[in-house]
C-alpha positions as semicolon CSV with decimal commas, in nm:
position;residue;x (nm);y (nm);z (nm)
1;X;8,367;7,985;7,527
2;X;8,478;8,055;7,172
3;X;8,819;7,915;7,069
4;X;8,932;8,261;6,956
5;X;8,887;8,388;7,314
6;X;9,111;8,117;7,454
7;X;9,360;8,196;7,181
8;X;9,383;8,552;7,312
9;X;9,493;8,421;7,651
10;X;9,743;8,184;7,490
11;X;9,889;8,474;7,295
12;X;9,916;8,689;7,608
13;X;10,082;8,402;7,794
14;X;10,340;8,346;7,520
15;X;10,416;8,718;7,494
16;X;10,470;8,743;7,870
17;X;10,665;8,422;7,930
18;X;10,826;8,370;7,586
19;X;10,690;8,015;7,564
20;X;10,343;7,878;7,486
21;X;10,122;7,716;7,750
22;X;10,106;7,338;7,729
23;X;9,800;7,307;7,953
24;X;9,478;7,511;7,953
25;X;9,240;7,432;8,240
26;X;8,906;7,598;8,319
27;X;8,894;7,674;8,690
28;X;8,519;7,714;8,739
29;X;8,199;7,605;8,578
30;X;7,907;7,838;8,527
31;X;7,815;7,835;8,895
32;X;7,905;8,192;8,974
33;X;7,699;8,500;8,906
34;X;7,959;8,714;8,728
35;X;7,980;8,540;8,391
36;X;8,360;8,547;8,394
37;X;8,560;8,261;8,252
38;X;8,861;8,183;8,469
39;X;9,130;7,969;8,310
40;X;9,469;7,845;8,428
41;X;9,741;7,839;8,162
42;X;10,069;7,668;8,239
43;X;10,381;7,497;8,109
44;X;10,669;7,323;8,283
45;X;10,816;7,651;8,407
46;X;10,527;7,877;8,503
47;X;10,153;7,923;8,544
48;X;9,910;8,213;8,519
49;X;9,537;8,270;8,543
50;X;9,351;8,415;8,248
51;X;9,021;8,602;8,266
52;X;8,775;8,630;7,980
53;X;8,488;8,874;8,025
54;X;8,306;9,110;7,791
55;X;8,242;9,383;8,050
56;X;8,504;9,635;7,947
57;X;8,429;9,888;8,224
58;X;8,454;9,623;8,497
59;X;8,776;9,485;8,348
60;X;8,924;9,836;8,335
61;X;8,822;9,899;8,697
62;X;8,979;9,573;8,815
63;X;9,306;9,642;8,633
64;X;9,328;9,999;8,758
65;X;9,245;9,901;9,116
66;X;9,497;9,616;9,108
67;X;9,781;9,840;8,991
68;X;9,690;10,096;9,257
69;X;9,672;9,838;9,537
70;X;10,008;9,688;9,438
71;X;10,165;10,034;9,461
72;X;10,045;10,034;9,821
73;X;10,200;9,692;9,881
74;X;9,865;9,517;9,922
75;X;9,840;9,142;9,851
76;X;9,659;9,135;9,517
77;X;9,760;8,946;9,199
78;X;10,022;9,085;8,966
79;X;9,884;9,170;8,622
80;X;10,101;9,001;8,359
81;X;9,927;9,115;8,039
82;X;9,599;9,260;7,920
83;X;9,391;9,297;7,603
84;X;9,080;9,498;7,685
85;X;8,967;9,498;7,322
86;X;8,912;9,122;7,348
87;X;8,799;9,121;7,712
88;X;9,108;8,933;7,832
89;X;9,382;8,971;8,087
90;X;9,644;8,750;8,248
91;X;9,723;8,761;8,619
92;X;9,929;8,588;8,885
93;X;9,821;8,237;8,982
94;X;9,732;8,246;9,352
95;X;9,654;7,875;9,377
96;X;9,329;7,694;9,440
97;X;9,241;7,754;9,806
98;X;8,986;8,020;9,891
99;X;8,923;8,132;10,247
100;X;8,582;7,962;10,222
101;X;8,736;7,630;10,119
102;X;8,995;7,654;10,395
103;X;8,722;7,723;10,648
104;X;8,516;7,424;10,529
105;X;8,815;7,192;10,562
106;X;8,899;7,320;10,909
107;X;8,569;7,305;11,090
108;X;8,323;7,060;11,239
109;X;7,994;7,242;11,282
110;X;8,062;7,550;11,497
111;X;8,400;7,412;11,606
112;X;8,648;7,600;11,386
113;X;9,015;7,508;11,396
114;X;9,267;7,772;11,511
115;X;9,428;7,783;11,164
116;X;9,100;7,900;11,007
117;X;9,040;8,154;11,282
118;X;9,391;8,291;11,231
119;X;9,328;8,321;10,855
120;X;9,019;8,531;10,923
121;X;9,212;8,747;11,171
122;X;9,474;8,820;10,903
123;X;9,200;8,916;10,659
124;X;9,026;9,163;10,891
125;X;9,364;9,313;10,986
126;X;9,437;9,392;10,618
127;X;9,092;9,530;10,532
128;X;9,155;9,882;10,672
129;X;9,457;9,914;10,444
130;X;9,229;9,879;10,141
131;X;8,961;10,104;10,285
132;X;9,166;10,386;10,436
133;X;9,527;10,373;10,318
134;X;9,471;10,278;9,953
135;X;9,130;10,442;9,942
136;X;9,273;10,786;10,023
137;X;9,439;10,842;9,683
138;X;9,238;10,604;9,462
139;X;9,105;10,735;9,130
140;X;8,732;10,677;9,181
141;X;8,652;10,789;8,826
142;X;8,725;10,433;8,703
143;X;8,456;10,279;8,928
144;X;8,174;10,089;8,758
145;X;7,875;10,115;8,763
146;X;7,890;10,394;9,025
147;X;8,165;10,594;9,194
148;X;8,004;10,569;9,537
149;X;7,763;10,353;9,734
150;X;7,498;10,623;9,710
151;X;7,118;10,644;9,735
152;X;7,072;10,489;9,393
153;X;7,307;10,198;9,472
154;X;7,121;10,125;9,796
155;X;6,786;10,145;9,613
156;X;6,910;9,890;9,358
157;X;6,998;9,647;9,636
158;X;6,671;9,694;9,823
159;X;6,456;9,660;9,512
160;X;6,655;9,353;9,409
161;X;6,560;9,203;9,745
162;X;6,196;9,314;9,720
163;X;6,122;9,193;9,368
164;X;6,350;8,892;9,328
165;X;6,338;8,751;9,678
166;X;6,030;8,859;9,867
167;X;5,799;8,847;9,568
168;X;5,935;8,523;9,416
169;X;5,943;8,353;9,756
170;X;5,577;8,443;9,807
171;X;5,637;8,666;10,111
172;X;5,350;8,918;10,147
173;X;5,436;9,285;10,196
174;X;5,277;9,629;10,176
175;X;5,483;9,794;9,904
176;X;5,414;10,154;10,006
177;X;5,489;10,091;10,374
178;X;5,800;9,887;10,291
179;X;5,924;10,174;10,071
180;X;5,890;10,408;10,368
181;X;6,117;10,177;10,569
182;X;6,361;10,154;10,280
183;X;6,381;10,534;10,259
184;X;6,428;10,565;10,636
185;X;6,704;10,304;10,634
186;X;6,872;10,466;10,332
187;X;6,876;10,809;10,497
188;X;7,037;10,657;10,804
189;X;7,300;10,462;10,607
190;X;7,398;10,772;10,412
191;X;7,459;10,964;10,735
192;X;7,763;10,743;10,808
193;X;8,111;10,866;10,707
194;X;8,158;10,742;10,350
195;X;8,500;10,860;10,232
196;X;8,659;10,517;10,216
197;X;8,711;10,242;9,960
198;X;8,419;9,999;9,967
199;X;8,532;9,662;9,825
200;X;8,163;9,570;9,766
201;X;8,201;9,189;9,759
202;X;8,437;9,130;10,048
203;X;8,350;8,769;10,125
204;X;8,528;8,440;10,183
205;X;8,524;8,320;9,822
206;X;8,711;8,632;9,711
207;X;9,009;8,575;9,937
208;X;9,277;8,329;9,828
209;X;9,518;8,166;10,072
210;X;9,871;8,089;9,956
211;X;10,132;7,965;10,204
212;X;9,896;8,070;10,482
213;X;9,876;8,432;10,366
214;X;9,562;8,599;10,225
215;X;9,546;8,750;9,877
216;X;9,247;8,945;9,751
217;X;9,053;8,931;9,422
218;X;8,719;9,039;9,267
219;X;8,709;9,401;9,383
220;X;8,607;9,535;9,039
221;X;8,273;9,654;9,183
222;X;8,452;9,872;9,438
223;X;8,355;10,235;9,498
224;X;8,357;10,499;9,771
225;X;8,146;10,415;10,077
226;X;8,121;10,340;10,448
227;X;8,365;10,121;10,640
228;X;8,092;9,901;10,788
229;X;7,969;9,749;10,462
230;X;8,273;9,531;10,383
231;X;8,306;9,399;10,737
232;X;7,935;9,311;10,730
233;X;7,993;9,125;10,401
234;X;8,268;8,912;10,552
235;X;8,126;8,840;10,896
236;X;7,771;8,768;10,773
237;X;7,879;8,581;10,458
238;X;7,586;8,337;10,448
239;X;7,740;8,001;10,363
240;X;8,051;8,065;10,571
241;X;7,810;8,048;10,866
242;X;8,050;8,197;11,120
243;X;7,948;8,140;11,484
244;X;7,831;8,459;11,662
245;X;8,116;8,456;11,915
246;X;8,376;8,439;11,637
247;X;8,201;8,722;11,451
248;X;8,224;8,935;11,764
249;X;8,595;8,860;11,814
250;X;8,669;8,942;11,451
251;X;8,467;9,263;11,472
252;X;8,688;9,390;11,756
253;X;9,004;9,265;11,583
254;X;8,903;9,481;11,288
255;X;8,838;9,786;11,506
256;X;9,181;9,751;11,666
257;X;9,341;9,733;11,320
258;X;9,135;10,030;11,199
259;X;9,259;10,238;11,494
260;X;9,607;10,228;11,339
261;X;9,476;10,445;11,054
262;X;9,199;10,669;11,190
263;X;9,048;10,754;11,531
264;X;8,775;10,502;11,610
265;X;8,458;10,571;11,807
266;X;8,341;10,215;11,870
267;X;7,990;10,310;11,976
268;X;7,939;10,524;11,666
269;X;8,083;10,251;11,441
270;X;7,854;9,985;11,588
271;X;7,553;10,215;11,554
272;X;7,592;10,194;11,178
273;X;7,730;9,841;11,157
274;X;7,413;9,635;11,197
275;X;7,203;9,848;10,960
276;X;7,474;9,783;10,702
277;X;7,457;9,413;10,790
278;X;7,087;9,419;10,705
279;X;7,136;9,593;10,371
280;X;7,415;9,352;10,277
281;X;7,196;9,053;10,363
282;X;6,917;9,200;10,149
283;X;7,157;9,241;9,858
284;X;7,269;8,879;9,891
285;X;6,912;8,748;9,919
286;X;6,817;8,942;9,606
287;X;7,101;8,771;9,422
288;X;7,001;8,428;9,555
289;X;6,641;8,489;9,453
290;X;6,729;8,612;9,105
291;X;6,967;8,325;9,032
292;X;6,768;8,060;9,218
293;X;6,396;8,139;9,182
294;X;6,406;8,336;8,857
295;X;6,689;8,169;8,662
296;X;6,622;7,833;8,833
297;X;6,988;7,776;8,922
298;X;6,902;7,582;9,236
299;X;7,247;7,581;9,396
300;X;7,211;7,953;9,472
301;X;6,916;7,872;9,698
302;X;7,143;7,659;9,918
303;X;7,269;7,983;10,076
304;X;6,921;8,105;10,172
305;X;6,889;7,901;10,496
306;X;7,220;8,042;10,622
307;X;7,104;8,397;10,547
308;X;6,780;8,325;10,735
309;X;6,987;8,196;11,028
310;X;7,172;8,528;11,032
311;X;6,843;8,720;11,022
312;X;6,705;8,515;11,312
313;X;7,014;8,598;11,517
314;X;6,988;8,968;11,432
315;X;6,619;8,987;11,524
316;X;6,689;8,829;11,864
317;X;7,014;9,007;11,949
318;X;7,026;9,350;11,783
319;X;6,822;9,664;11,846
320;X;6,843;9,903;11,554
321;X;6,878;10,278;11,611
322;X;6,582;10,343;11,376
323;X;6,230;10,203;11,349
324;X;6,177;9,966;11,052
325;X;5,852;9,784;11,136
326;X;5,755;9,672;10,785
327;X;6,103;9,548;10,695
328;X;6,145;9,357;11,020
329;X;5,795;9,220;10,972
330;X;5,895;9,091;10,628
331;X;6,194;8,920;10,788
332;X;5,965;8,756;11,045
333;X;5,740;8,635;10,762
334;X;6,044;8,489;10,586
335;X;6,136;8,293;10,897
336;X;5,780;8,155;10,916
337;X;5,755;8,070;10,544
338;X;5,696;7,701;10,471
339;X;5,857;7,746;10,131
340;X;6,175;7,885;10,282
341;X;6,168;7,633;10,567
342;X;6,174;7,366;10,297
343;X;6,499;7,513;10,169
344;X;6,635;7,498;10,523
345;X;6,543;7,130;10,552
346;X;6,725;7,062;10,226
347;X;7,031;7,248;10,354
348;X;7,052;7,008;10,648
349;X;7,094;6,715;10,410
350;X;7,422;6,560;10,308
351;X;7,452;6,636;9,938
352;X;7,626;6,356;9,745
353;X;7,737;6,484;9,405
354;X;7,805;6,202;9,160
355;X;7,990;6,266;8,834
356;X;8,083;6,064;8,527
357;X;8,371;6,187;8,310
358;X;8,639;6,092;8,058
359;X;9,001;6,052;8,167
360;X;9,096;6,213;7,835
361;X;8,963;6,545;7,971
362;X;8,966;6,735;8,299
363;X;8,860;6,579;8,627
364;X;8,531;6,715;8,766
365;X;8,588;7,016;8,991
366;X;8,445;7,031;9,341
367;X;8,248;7,357;9,362
368;X;8,121;7,293;9,716
369;X;8,441;7,401;9,887
370;X;8,454;7,070;10,074
371;X;8,735;6,907;9,873
372;X;8,828;6,541;9,890
373;X;8,583;6,270;9,789
374;X;8,639;5,969;9,566
375;X;8,750;5,912;9,207
376;X;8,693;5,560;9,076
377;X;8,854;5,430;8,756
378;X;8,610;5,216;8,557
379;X;8,852;5,136;8,274
380;X;8,926;4,790;8,416
381;X;8,568;4,683;8,337
382;X;8,445;4,544;8,004
383;X;8,400;4,830;7,757
384;X;8,066;4,845;7,568
385;X;8,209;5,126;7,357
386;X;8,417;4,875;7,161
387;X;8,106;4,711;7,015
388;X;7,932;4,877;6,722
389;X;7,583;4,811;6,859
390;X;7,654;5,031;7,160
391;X;7,836;5,319;6,987
392;X;7,539;5,557;6,981
393;X;7,410;5,455;7,325
394;X;7,512;5,557;7,676
395;X;7,535;5,397;8,017
396;X;7,178;5,514;8,080
397;X;7,033;5,301;7,800
398;X;6,882;4,958;7,868
399;X;7,102;4,754;7,626
400;X;7,421;4,891;7,783
401;X;7,285;4,840;8,136
402;X;7,193;4,478;8,056
403;X;7,536;4,416;7,902
404;X;7,723;4,546;8,210
405;X;7,496;4,375;8,461
406;X;7,587;4,038;8,310
407;X;7,953;4,089;8,401
408;X;8,064;3,955;8,741
409;X;8,353;4,202;8,754
410;X;8,103;4,488;8,740
411;X;7,912;4,353;9,042
412;X;8,235;4,311;9,237
413;X;8,344;4,664;9,147
414;X;8,011;4,814;9,259
415;X;8,007;4,611;9,581
416;X;8,344;4,762;9,676
417;X;8,228;5,111;9,580
418;X;7,904;5,078;9,779
419;X;8,096;4,961;10,086
420;X;8,330;5,260;10,079
421;X;8,060;5,517;10,005
422;X;7,817;5,380;10,263
423;X;8,082;5,410;10,534
424;X;8,165;5,767;10,428
425;X;7,800;5,872;10,411
426;X;7,738;5,742;10,761
427;X;8,049;5,913;10,896
428;X;7,975;6,243;10,718
429;X;7,620;6,252;10,855
430;X;7,742;6,184;11,209
431;X;7,994;6,470;11,183
432;X;7,750;6,715;11,025
433;X;7,930;6,742;10,691
434;X;7,718;6,870;10,402
435;X;7,897;6,760;10,085
436;X;8,052;6,444;9,943
437;X;8,178;6,417;9,586
438;X;8,209;6,085;9,402
439;X;8,337;6,064;9,043
440;X;8,358;5,775;8,799
441;X;8,591;5,793;8,502
442;X;8,634;5,578;8,194
443;X;8,787;5,620;7,849
444;X;8,514;5,817;7,677
445;X;8,285;5,909;7,962
446;X;7,986;5,765;7,776
447;X;7,922;5,407;7,890
448;X;8,093;5,255;8,196
449;X;8,135;5,573;8,402
450;X;7,776;5,677;8,329
451;X;7,642;5,335;8,428
452;X;7,845;5,332;8,752
453;X;7,734;5,684;8,847
454;X;7,369;5,597;8,791
455;X;7,399;5,275;8,991
456;X;7,547;5,459;9,289
457;X;7,275;5,724;9,265
458;X;7,010;5,450;9,265
459;X;7,180;5,289;9,568
460;X;7,175;5,614;9,770
461;X;6,842;5,768;9,671
462;X;6,568;5,757;9,930
463;X;6,798;5,758;10,232
464;X;6,703;5,993;10,511
465;X;6,908;6,310;10,511
466;X;7,080;6,237;10,178
467;X;7,031;6,442;9,862
468;X;7,176;6,294;9,542
469;X;7,286;6,509;9,247
470;X;7,414;6,342;8,928
471;X;7,606;6,502;8,640
472;X;7,742;6,331;8,329
473;X;8,015;6,564;8,204
474;X;8,080;6,410;7,863
475;X;7,713;6,346;7,790
476;X;7,644;6,714;7,854
477;X;7,915;6,811;7,606
478;X;7,792;6,563;7,346
479;X;7,425;6,651;7,387
480;X;7,341;6,290;7,479
481;X;7,135;6,357;7,791
482;X;6,814;6,251;7,618
483;X;6,504;6,112;7,784
484;X;6,566;5,750;7,688
485;X;6,440;5,492;7,936
486;X;6,733;5,377;8,149
487;X;6,564;5,087;8,327
488;X;6,739;5,188;8,650
489;X;6,458;5,036;8,851
490;X;6,482;4,706;8,668
């Protein structure tokens, strides 16, 4: 992010609130697919969220949609200021809790707490207001890249799935025969009533919860389309992994809410619903394949096993109103794929993410949605950074490792850390949790915190059902993640 871009947000903040921000905090790392930079700006009196993104048409669509939805009294963020020339706008701060994070914190396997169920019920009750009420007088000319979820839009999603998931995952298919199924499915999807607002990415990470109430974001890809698509996006959101009985209850909650706006023929609605579920799953798998297999951003592949779980359920429980033999055959091949089964085995692991960082900068952010974890302060330990011979080295280099291993206080510190983490790992595995975050901080984030993070990683690696991921925040910034021998096995 260029400093001038951040300066645009600071200027917008000061113009809106008549005082400069005293704190500027990035809210997400480059883990998402959109390329947006999301930044919280605040001072003692107020806070706002700034967006930096170069896609002018998408920014314009988001701003126009937001103003329209607010006129209808829908819970979306207030727009405080905008500068489309510099790809920046400032919006209301809705807090830090997404529906996905709230769900993760309020479940144990398929046992989901009533508070999380109630949050989902509120969300599906509001959805028809976007689709029908606000969609009736929306200016669809601002939509980007298309004004409707039409044949071309569906073809993009299906080809995305075919080329970036099936092909890169090594799933065999007859292209001509699969195209015939795609065309048959597209014709059927386009026969559904499509005069409603289609949010496009209506999933748990795009709903914020503040004081127990849902607020909605990231609808800039919206366009005109069928009602079924958005509900399919929410209920079959891969990593949310909603149990089938809850999906069914929420489906009928939605239909009851929809009946307040238009007459509802449940049988006709359900006839189109599951075909739209399939096309939404294909769109998501295409995205996972592109980001994971093609761009090698492995965390996107963590959602694949959950999507396969949804496909397995659909194949066993749903009869489609049209024949799609080649497509369903490709799904069966996916379920039998050793490569994809390997991803599923990895998804069953407890992932322990270990960070080193500097207390002079921001704390590492938990992107898993799990929350919690441990932050250990290594500043009480002897500091190699004070000695000239260690200035250019890091906690991964042998001289620094040897120096710290000679200190009794370091061994005592690690023994306490290992005891706490071992107990948590055992408990998390017993309860079926999938993520644990452990962070070590020191003054500069170069020596002690790096050493401690690597020692914990060494302690945990090789355990059954545990996957260890290590990141050194300051070393990444400083370009110090070289291939020097760290003697971790010494």
